[in-house]
Every structure is written in structure tokens, then in C-alpha cells.
C-alpha positions as CSV (number, residue, x, y, z in Angstrom):
1,M,50.3,96.9,58.9
2,P,51.4,100.4,59.3
3,D,53.0,102.5,56.8
4,S,56.6,102.2,57.2
5,G,57.0,106.0,56.7
6,K,54.5,107.2,59.0
7,R,55.3,108.4,62.5
8,R,53.5,106.2,65.3
9,I,51.5,108.0,67.9
10,L,50.2,106.0,71.2
11,N,46.9,107.7,71.8
12,V,45.9,106.6,75.6
13,D,42.4,107.6,76.8
14,D,39.8,105.7,78.9
15,N,37.1,108.0,77.2
16,D,36.1,106.2,73.9
17,A,34.3,109.3,72.6
18,G,37.2,111.5,73.1
19,R,39.8,108.9,72.4
20,Y,38.1,108.4,69.0
21,V,38.0,112.1,68.0
22,V,41.7,112.6,68.8
23,S,42.8,109.6,66.8
24,Q,40.9,110.6,63.6
25,V,42.6,114.2,63.8
26,L,45.9,112.4,64.1
27,K,45.1,110.0,61.5
28,K,44.0,112.9,59.2
29,A,47.3,114.6,59.9
30,G,49.1,111.6,58.3
31,F,50.2,109.7,61.7
32,F,49.6,106.2,62.4
33,V,47.7,105.8,65.6
34,I,47.7,102.9,68.2
35,E,45.1,103.2,71.1
36,A,45.2,102.2,74.8
37,V,42.3,102.4,76.8
38,N,43.9,102.6,80.3
39,G,47.2,102.6,82.1
40,M,48.1,99.1,82.1
41,D,47.3,99.2,78.6
42,A,49.2,101.8,77.8
43,L,52.7,100.5,79.5
44,Q,52.3,97.1,77.6
45,K,51.8,98.6,74.3
46,V,54.8,101.2,74.7
47,Q,57.0,98.2,75.2
48,E,55.5,96.2,72.2
49,E,55.0,99.1,69.6
50,R,57.9,101.6,70.9
51,P,55.8,104.4,69.4
52,D,57.2,107.8,68.4
53,L,55.5,109.9,70.9
54,V,52.7,108.9,73.5
55,L,49.7,111.0,73.9
56,L,48.7,110.4,77.4
57,D,45.5,111.4,79.3
58,V,45.9,112.3,83.0
59,N,42.6,110.8,85.0
60,M,42.4,107.3,84.3
61,P,40.6,104.5,86.1
62,D,43.4,102.1,87.1
63,I,46.8,104.1,86.9
64,N,46.8,107.8,86.3
65,G,48.7,109.4,83.5
66,L,51.2,110.9,85.8
67,E,52.3,107.4,87.0
68,V,52.4,105.8,83.5
69,C,54.4,108.7,82.6
70,K,56.9,108.1,85.4
71,R,57.3,104.6,84.4
72,I,57.9,105.2,80.6
73,K,60.6,107.6,81.7
74,K,62.5,105.5,84.3
75,D,62.8,102.5,81.7
76,P,65.9,103.1,79.9
77,R,64.4,101.3,77.1
78,T,61.6,103.9,76.8
79,A,62.8,106.9,78.3
80,S,63.7,108.9,75.2
81,I,60.0,108.5,73.8
82,P,58.3,111.8,74.1
83,V,55.1,111.9,76.6
84,L,52.5,114.6,75.8
85,H,49.8,114.8,78.7
86,L,46.3,116.0,77.3
87,S,43.7,116.6,79.9
88,A,40.3,117.9,80.0
89,T,39.8,117.6,83.8
90,A,43.5,118.1,85.3
91,V,43.9,121.9,84.1
92,L,45.0,123.8,87.1
93,P,48.5,125.4,86.7
94,S,49.6,123.3,89.5
95,E,48.6,120.2,88.0
96,R,50.2,121.0,84.8
97,V,53.3,121.7,86.7
98,Q,53.1,118.1,88.4
99,G,52.7,116.7,85.2
100,L,56.0,118.3,83.6
101,D,57.8,117.7,87.0
102,G,57.0,114.1,86.6
103,G,58.8,113.9,83.4
104,A,56.4,114.9,80.6
105,D,57.8,116.5,77.7
106,G,54.5,118.8,77.3
107,Y,51.0,119.4,78.7
108,L,47.9,120.7,76.7
109,V,44.4,121.4,78.0
110,E,41.2,120.5,76.3
111,P,39.7,121.7,74.3
112,V,42.7,122.1,72.1
113,D,42.9,123.2,68.5
114,P,43.3,120.2,66.3
115,D,45.9,122.2,64.4
116,E,47.8,123.2,67.7
117,L,47.7,119.6,68.6
118,V,49.3,118.3,65.3
119,A,51.9,121.1,65.5
120,T,53.0,120.5,69.1
121,I,53.3,116.6,68.3
122,G,55.3,117.3,65.1
123,S,57.6,119.6,67.1
124,F,58.4,117.0,69.9
125,I,58.9,114.2,67.0
126,R,61.5,116.6,65.2
127,N,63.3,117.6,68.5
128,R,63.6,113.6,69.1
129,D,65.0,113.1,65.6
130,V,67.6,115.9,66.2
131,M,68.8,114.7,69.5
132,E,68.9,111.0,68.1
133,T,70.9,112.3,65.2
134,L,73.4,114.1,67.7
135,L,73.5,111.1,69.9
136,R,74.3,108.7,66.8
137,E,76.9,111.0,65.6
138,S,78.6,111.3,68.8
139,A,78.5,107.6,69.4
140,E,80.0,107.0,65.8
141,R,82.9,109.4,66.9
142,L,83.3,107.9,70.5
143,T,83.6,104.2,68.9
144,V,86.1,105.6,66.4
145,A,88.1,107.1,69.2
146,F,88.1,103.9,71.2
147,E,88.8,101.8,68.3
148,G,91.9,103.7,68.0
149,T,93.0,103.1,71.5
150,N,92.1,99.1,71.5
151,D,89.9,99.7,74.4
152,G,86.6,97.6,75.0
153,I,83.5,99.7,75.9
154,W,81.0,98.4,78.5
155,D,77.4,99.8,79.5
156,V,75.3,98.5,82.1
157,Q,71.9,99.5,83.3
158,M,72.1,99.5,87.2
159,D,68.5,99.1,87.7
160,T,67.8,96.2,85.5
161,G,71.6,94.8,85.2
162,A,71.3,94.8,81.6
163,L,74.9,94.7,79.9
164,Y,76.4,95.6,76.5
165,I,80.0,94.8,75.6
166,S,81.5,96.1,72.5
167,A,82.8,93.8,69.5
168,R,86.4,95.2,70.7
169,G,85.6,94.3,74.3
170,G,84.7,90.8,73.1
171,E,87.7,90.5,71.2
172,I,90.2,91.2,74.0
173,L,88.7,88.2,75.7
174,G,88.3,85.9,72.7
175,Y,84.7,86.2,72.9
176,P,82.0,86.9,69.8
177,S,80.4,90.4,71.0
178,D,76.9,88.8,71.2
179,E,78.0,85.9,73.4
180,L,79.0,88.4,76.2
181,Q,75.8,90.6,76.1
182,G,73.0,89.9,78.8
183,F,73.4,90.8,82.4
184,T,75.9,91.8,85.2
185,Q,75.9,88.2,86.2
186,T,77.7,87.4,83.1
187,W,80.6,90.0,83.9
188,N,80.9,88.6,87.5
189,Q,81.3,85.2,86.2
190,L,84.3,86.4,84.3
191,V,86.1,88.2,87.3
192,N,88.8,85.9,88.8
193,P,87.4,84.8,92.2
194,D,90.5,86.5,93.9
195,D,89.8,89.6,92.4
196,L,86.0,89.8,92.9
197,P,86.5,91.4,96.6
198,A,88.6,94.0,95.3
199,T,86.5,94.8,92.1
200,T,83.5,95.0,94.5
201,R,85.3,97.3,97.1
202,A,86.1,99.9,94.2
203,L,82.5,99.7,92.7
204,T,81.2,100.6,96.3
205,R,83.8,103.4,96.7
206,Y,82.8,104.9,93.7
207,L,78.8,104.6,94.6
208,E,79.4,106.0,97.7
209,G,81.2,108.9,96.6
210,A,84.4,108.2,98.0
211,A,86.2,107.7,94.7
212,P,85.8,110.1,91.6
213,I,85.6,107.3,89.2
214,F,85.3,103.4,89.1
215,D,88.9,102.1,88.6
216,V,90.1,98.7,89.0
217,E,92.7,96.0,87.8
218,H,91.6,92.5,87.9
219,R,91.9,89.4,85.8
220,L,88.9,88.4,83.4
221,K,88.5,84.7,82.0
222,T,89.0,84.6,78.3
223,K,87.1,82.2,75.9
224,S,90.1,79.5,76.3
225,G,89.9,79.5,79.9
226,S,92.9,81.6,80.8
227,W,93.1,84.4,82.8
228,K,94.0,88.0,81.2
229,W,94.8,91.0,83.1
230,I,92.4,94.2,82.6
231,R,92.0,97.6,83.5
232,S,88.2,98.4,84.0
233,R,87.1,101.9,84.2
234,G,83.9,103.7,84.4
235,K,81.6,106.4,85.4
236,A,77.7,107.0,86.0
237,I,76.2,108.8,83.2
238,S,72.4,108.9,84.6
239,R,71.1,108.9,88.1
240,D,67.5,108.5,89.6
241,E,66.0,111.0,91.8
242,A,67.6,109.8,94.8
243,G,71.1,110.4,93.3
244,A,71.9,106.7,92.8
245,P,73.5,105.5,89.3
246,T,70.9,104.2,87.0
247,R,73.4,103.6,84.1
248,M,77.3,103.3,83.9
249,V,79.6,103.6,80.8
250,G,83.2,102.6,80.8
251,T,86.2,101.0,78.9
252,Y,88.6,98.0,79.6
253,T,92.0,97.7,78.8
254,D,94.1,95.0,78.0
255,I,97.1,95.4,80.4
256,G,98.7,92.0,80.3
257,E,102.0,93.0,78.9
258,R,102.5,95.7,81.5
259,K,101.6,93.3,84.1
260,L,104.1,90.9,82.9
261,A,107.0,93.3,82.7
262,E,106.0,94.5,86.2
263,E,106.0,90.9,87.5
264,K,109.6,90.4,85.8
265,L,110.8,93.9,87.3
266,L,109.8,92.7,90.7
267,H,111.3,89.3,90.6
268,V,114.7,90.8,89.6
269,T,114.5,93.4,92.2
270,R,113.8,90.5,94.8
271,L,116.8,88.6,93.5
272,Y,119.1,91.5,94.1
273,V,117.7,92.0,97.3
274,L,117.9,88.4,98.2
275,L,121.7,88.0,97.0
276,S,122.6,90.9,98.7
277,Q,121.4,89.7,102.1
278,I,122.9,86.4,101.4
279,N,126.3,88.1,100.9
280,Q,125.8,89.8,104.2
281,A,124.9,86.7,106.0
282,I,127.9,85.2,104.9
283,L,130.3,87.9,105.9
284,R,128.3,88.0,109.4
285,T,127.9,84.2,110.3
286,R,130.7,81.8,111.3
287,K,128.9,78.8,112.3
288,K,127.6,76.5,109.1
289,D,124.3,75.4,110.6
290,E,123.4,79.1,111.6
291,L,124.5,80.4,108.1
292,F,122.2,77.7,106.5
293,Q,119.4,78.5,108.7
294,T,119.9,82.5,108.1
295,I,120.1,81.8,104.2
296,C,116.5,80.0,104.3
297,Q,115.0,82.6,106.4
298,V,116.5,85.3,104.0
299,A,114.9,83.5,100.6
300,V,111.6,83.5,102.5
301,E,111.7,87.0,104.0
302,F,113.4,88.9,101.1
303,G,112.7,86.5,98.1
304,Q,109.4,86.1,99.2
305,F,109.5,82.1,98.7
306,R,107.0,80.2,100.4
307,M,109.6,77.9,101.6
308,A,113.2,77.6,101.3
309,W,115.5,74.6,102.5
310,I,119.0,73.6,102.8
311,G,120.1,69.6,102.4
312,L,123.6,68.1,102.4
313,M,124.5,64.7,101.1
314,D,125.0,61.9,103.5
315,E,128.0,60.0,101.6
316,A,127.0,56.7,103.9
317,D,123.8,56.1,101.8
318,N,124.2,58.9,99.4
319,R,121.1,60.7,100.2
320,I,120.6,64.6,100.3
321,K,119.1,65.2,103.8
322,P,117.4,68.6,105.1
323,V,119.6,70.2,107.5
324,A,117.8,73.9,107.5
325,H,114.7,75.1,106.4
326,A,112.1,78.2,106.8
327,G,108.8,79.2,105.7
328,H,105.7,76.7,105.2
329,E,107.2,73.3,105.0
330,D,103.9,71.6,105.9
331,G,105.7,68.2,106.4
332,Y,106.9,68.1,102.8
333,L,110.7,67.6,103.9
334,D,109.7,64.4,106.2
335,K,108.4,62.7,103.0
336,I,110.9,63.4,100.2
337,Q,113.9,61.0,99.4
338,I,116.1,62.3,97.5
339,T,119.6,60.5,96.2
340,T,122.4,61.4,94.2
341,G,123.0,58.3,92.2
342,D,121.0,56.9,89.0
343,L,117.8,56.0,91.0
344,P,114.3,57.2,90.4
345,N,114.7,59.2,93.5
346,A,117.7,61.1,91.5
347,K,115.8,62.2,88.7
348,G,114.0,65.2,90.4
349,P,115.4,68.7,90.0
350,T,117.6,68.4,93.6
351,G,119.1,65.3,92.4
352,S,119.9,66.6,89.0
353,A,121.4,69.9,90.3
354,F,123.8,67.6,92.7
355,R,124.7,65.2,89.9
356,D,125.3,67.7,87.0
357,G,126.8,70.5,89.0
358,E,124.9,73.1,88.0
359,I,121.8,75.5,89.2
360,K,118.4,74.2,88.3
361,I,115.3,76.1,88.0
362,A,111.4,74.5,87.9
363,Y,108.9,77.1,87.3
364,D,106.0,74.8,88.2
365,I,106.8,72.2,90.3
366,A,103.3,71.0,91.0
367,S,103.0,69.9,87.3
368,R,106.5,68.8,86.8
369,S,106.9,65.2,85.4
370,S,110.1,64.5,87.1
371,L,108.4,64.9,90.4
372,T,106.0,61.8,89.9
373,V,108.3,59.9,92.2
374,Y,107.1,61.8,95.3
375,G,103.4,60.4,94.8
376,Q,100.9,62.4,97.1
377,T,103.8,64.8,98.0
378,R,103.9,66.3,94.5
379,R,100.2,66.9,94.8
380,N,100.9,69.0,97.8
381,L,103.8,70.9,96.3
382,K,101.5,73.6,94.4
383,P,100.8,75.6,97.6
384,L,104.3,75.8,98.7
385,C,105.6,77.7,95.6
386,N,105.5,77.8,91.7
387,R,109.1,78.7,91.3
388,T,112.0,76.8,92.8
389,W,116.0,77.0,92.6
390,F,118.0,74.0,93.2
391,F,121.3,74.7,93.9
392,Y,124.5,72.6,94.0
393,H,127.6,73.2,96.0
394,R,130.5,71.1,97.0
């Protein structure tokens, strides 16, 4: 077991003698040394051991050190690990430039003085410690700032799909934060299917450069199974060599109360417009049948009801019979039988409105128990509308 206080160096070299000499120098300087004998071995041990620095030979039989370095730096999990090339054969200035351009943090040519090697490694590790401290402090400040705004934070690796959601982010949707960690498929499963195309379009517009930020309002599924309106915003914070985003970070905000207020305001506005149009129709129209039909059309066009109808009572059989309608009737009016007496067919909202002499409002006619007498018709109501007014007029 390594000393927990020692810094861990991965020494990668296919030459046994050269690897041994360097490892002894590093151990004498107080480092804990992990050895790898080729490129594939190095990549595996980087993932398993997460060393503080990789000392990497360039010319190796399976994968050369330049490619190993590129793979280490491309993986978000290991990109922050310093890579120091050490080579006795790739010593030309152009080769050293190639190594540095490939992502290496430094490049030394053998033979190298042991003290210089140890000092260089120590310098890279100190620099990494400083950067990690600054990043940690910045993250802590950012977390405090976002906690003050009540927003959730998300962080996604675009190349691997790995997803992180903050504790507040999980709380907004009613989940423990660890239950939402994983991959972007998890997030896609939370988006309301009706909102997924708009979400995809917003992301595509941002990735293609048509929008300065990813910004979309959509409904996400909560732990209880209900839907909550959320505004999601984010930007790329890292990109690959081609400029494609590899990591995006953003926030999401609960906008449920705002959406509810907007919906109420919209309903009130529609109501005023609807009543105004109906009043105009009454003033313009003299024929009763024409007036009824105009009112139904106005309700659909300006009130945005999916279907509207007007019925009159036939005194011969005490039934309310439709005389005008507009919108998506879908055969509904042919199936209903509404009476005004004390029969089951008079227990629904229309019969109650007529019998009680007042306006009735049903906010969810598809699930209203008083409509069970309509049998199959009741099950077909949901596509028509979810808010219905039943007027009584003598």
C-alpha cells in the first residue's frame, strides 16, 4: 500500500533498464512510483490509479507516447493530470514541439540530470495543486451563489453523455440528487414528450452557432410523476480541436408559478375578447339560428375552445337538443342524451345548469364522475377540451 502522503507518479517506459533507473530516482525523492511497460498498460493504469503525474516515454512498441498523451487529455476524468514526456530518441525540436502541441505539459530529453527531473515533476504537481485549489474555491463560491438563486445546476460531458445534477436540482424535481446522476438518457426520459422536439431544436441551434446560449422552457417529470415547468439554460465550457462542445454546464429554474400566472392571464384575456365578440354578434345578428351558430364559432375562434355547442329544450320530451355547434365535434353531439328532469341523464353539468338556473363550469370533463352516464362518449371527451362552460338561459 502506498503512503497516503506520497505523490503518485506513473512511469511509462518499454525499456526495462531505463524505467528502473528513473523509478529509483523518483522513489529516492519521496514519490510513490507506479510502472507501465507500454501504451495500453499506461492508459489502463491512468484510469485505475489516477496518478498525480504521468512520466511518459515517446517511442513505444504498441501505442506511441504522443497518442497516449492525447487520449489522457481527451478524457475529462484524466485531462487535468500533468503529462511529462521523457525521451532519449525523439529529441529534435520539431519532435518536442509535436509532443507539446499534442497536449503534454512538458518535454525533457535524456540524459537528464536527476535533480532537474525531480524539480520539474515537483513544479508541475505544485501548479496542479494551485489550479485545483482555485477551481475548488471557485466552485464553492458558485455553489453558494446558485443556492441563493434557488436554481439547480447540471453538467454534461457531451462526448460520453455523463450527467451531473446538483442537490438543489434534484430537490426541484423531488429526487435525491444521486438518483439523477448517470447519463443524458436519464434527462431525456424526464422531458415531456410534447416538449422534446423544442428542446432538441434549442440544443441544435446552440451547437450550430445559431443561438448564443442553450435556452428552453419545457416540462420535466417529478418524482411523483407530475410535470413541472422548468427553464433550462447552459453553455459549452470546453471544446475539441474541431470546435465541437465536449462539456456543457448550465442551470435550470422552476418557472411553474410564472407559467400558472401567464396561463391565468391568458384565460382572462381570452374571456374578455370572447365576451366582446359575442356582444358584437348579438348587436349585428337578427336571426336566432344565425346568432347561435356565430356564437359557437366565436367561442372556438376567439375563446380557443376545441368545440362549442348550443342546445334548446324540446318541451315535448324534456330533452336538450343541439341546434348549433362549431369546432371538433367528432360525433359527440349525436351520442349524448340530456334531459331536464330527475333522470340520470339530467345529472350532468348541462342538465344541472338548466335545472338550477345558473352557470356551471367543469374543469376536467373527461374525468368528471357526473358524466359516467355517457359511457363510451365520456371516454371520448378528453380530446375535445378540458374546460367547459354550461350556460342556462330561459
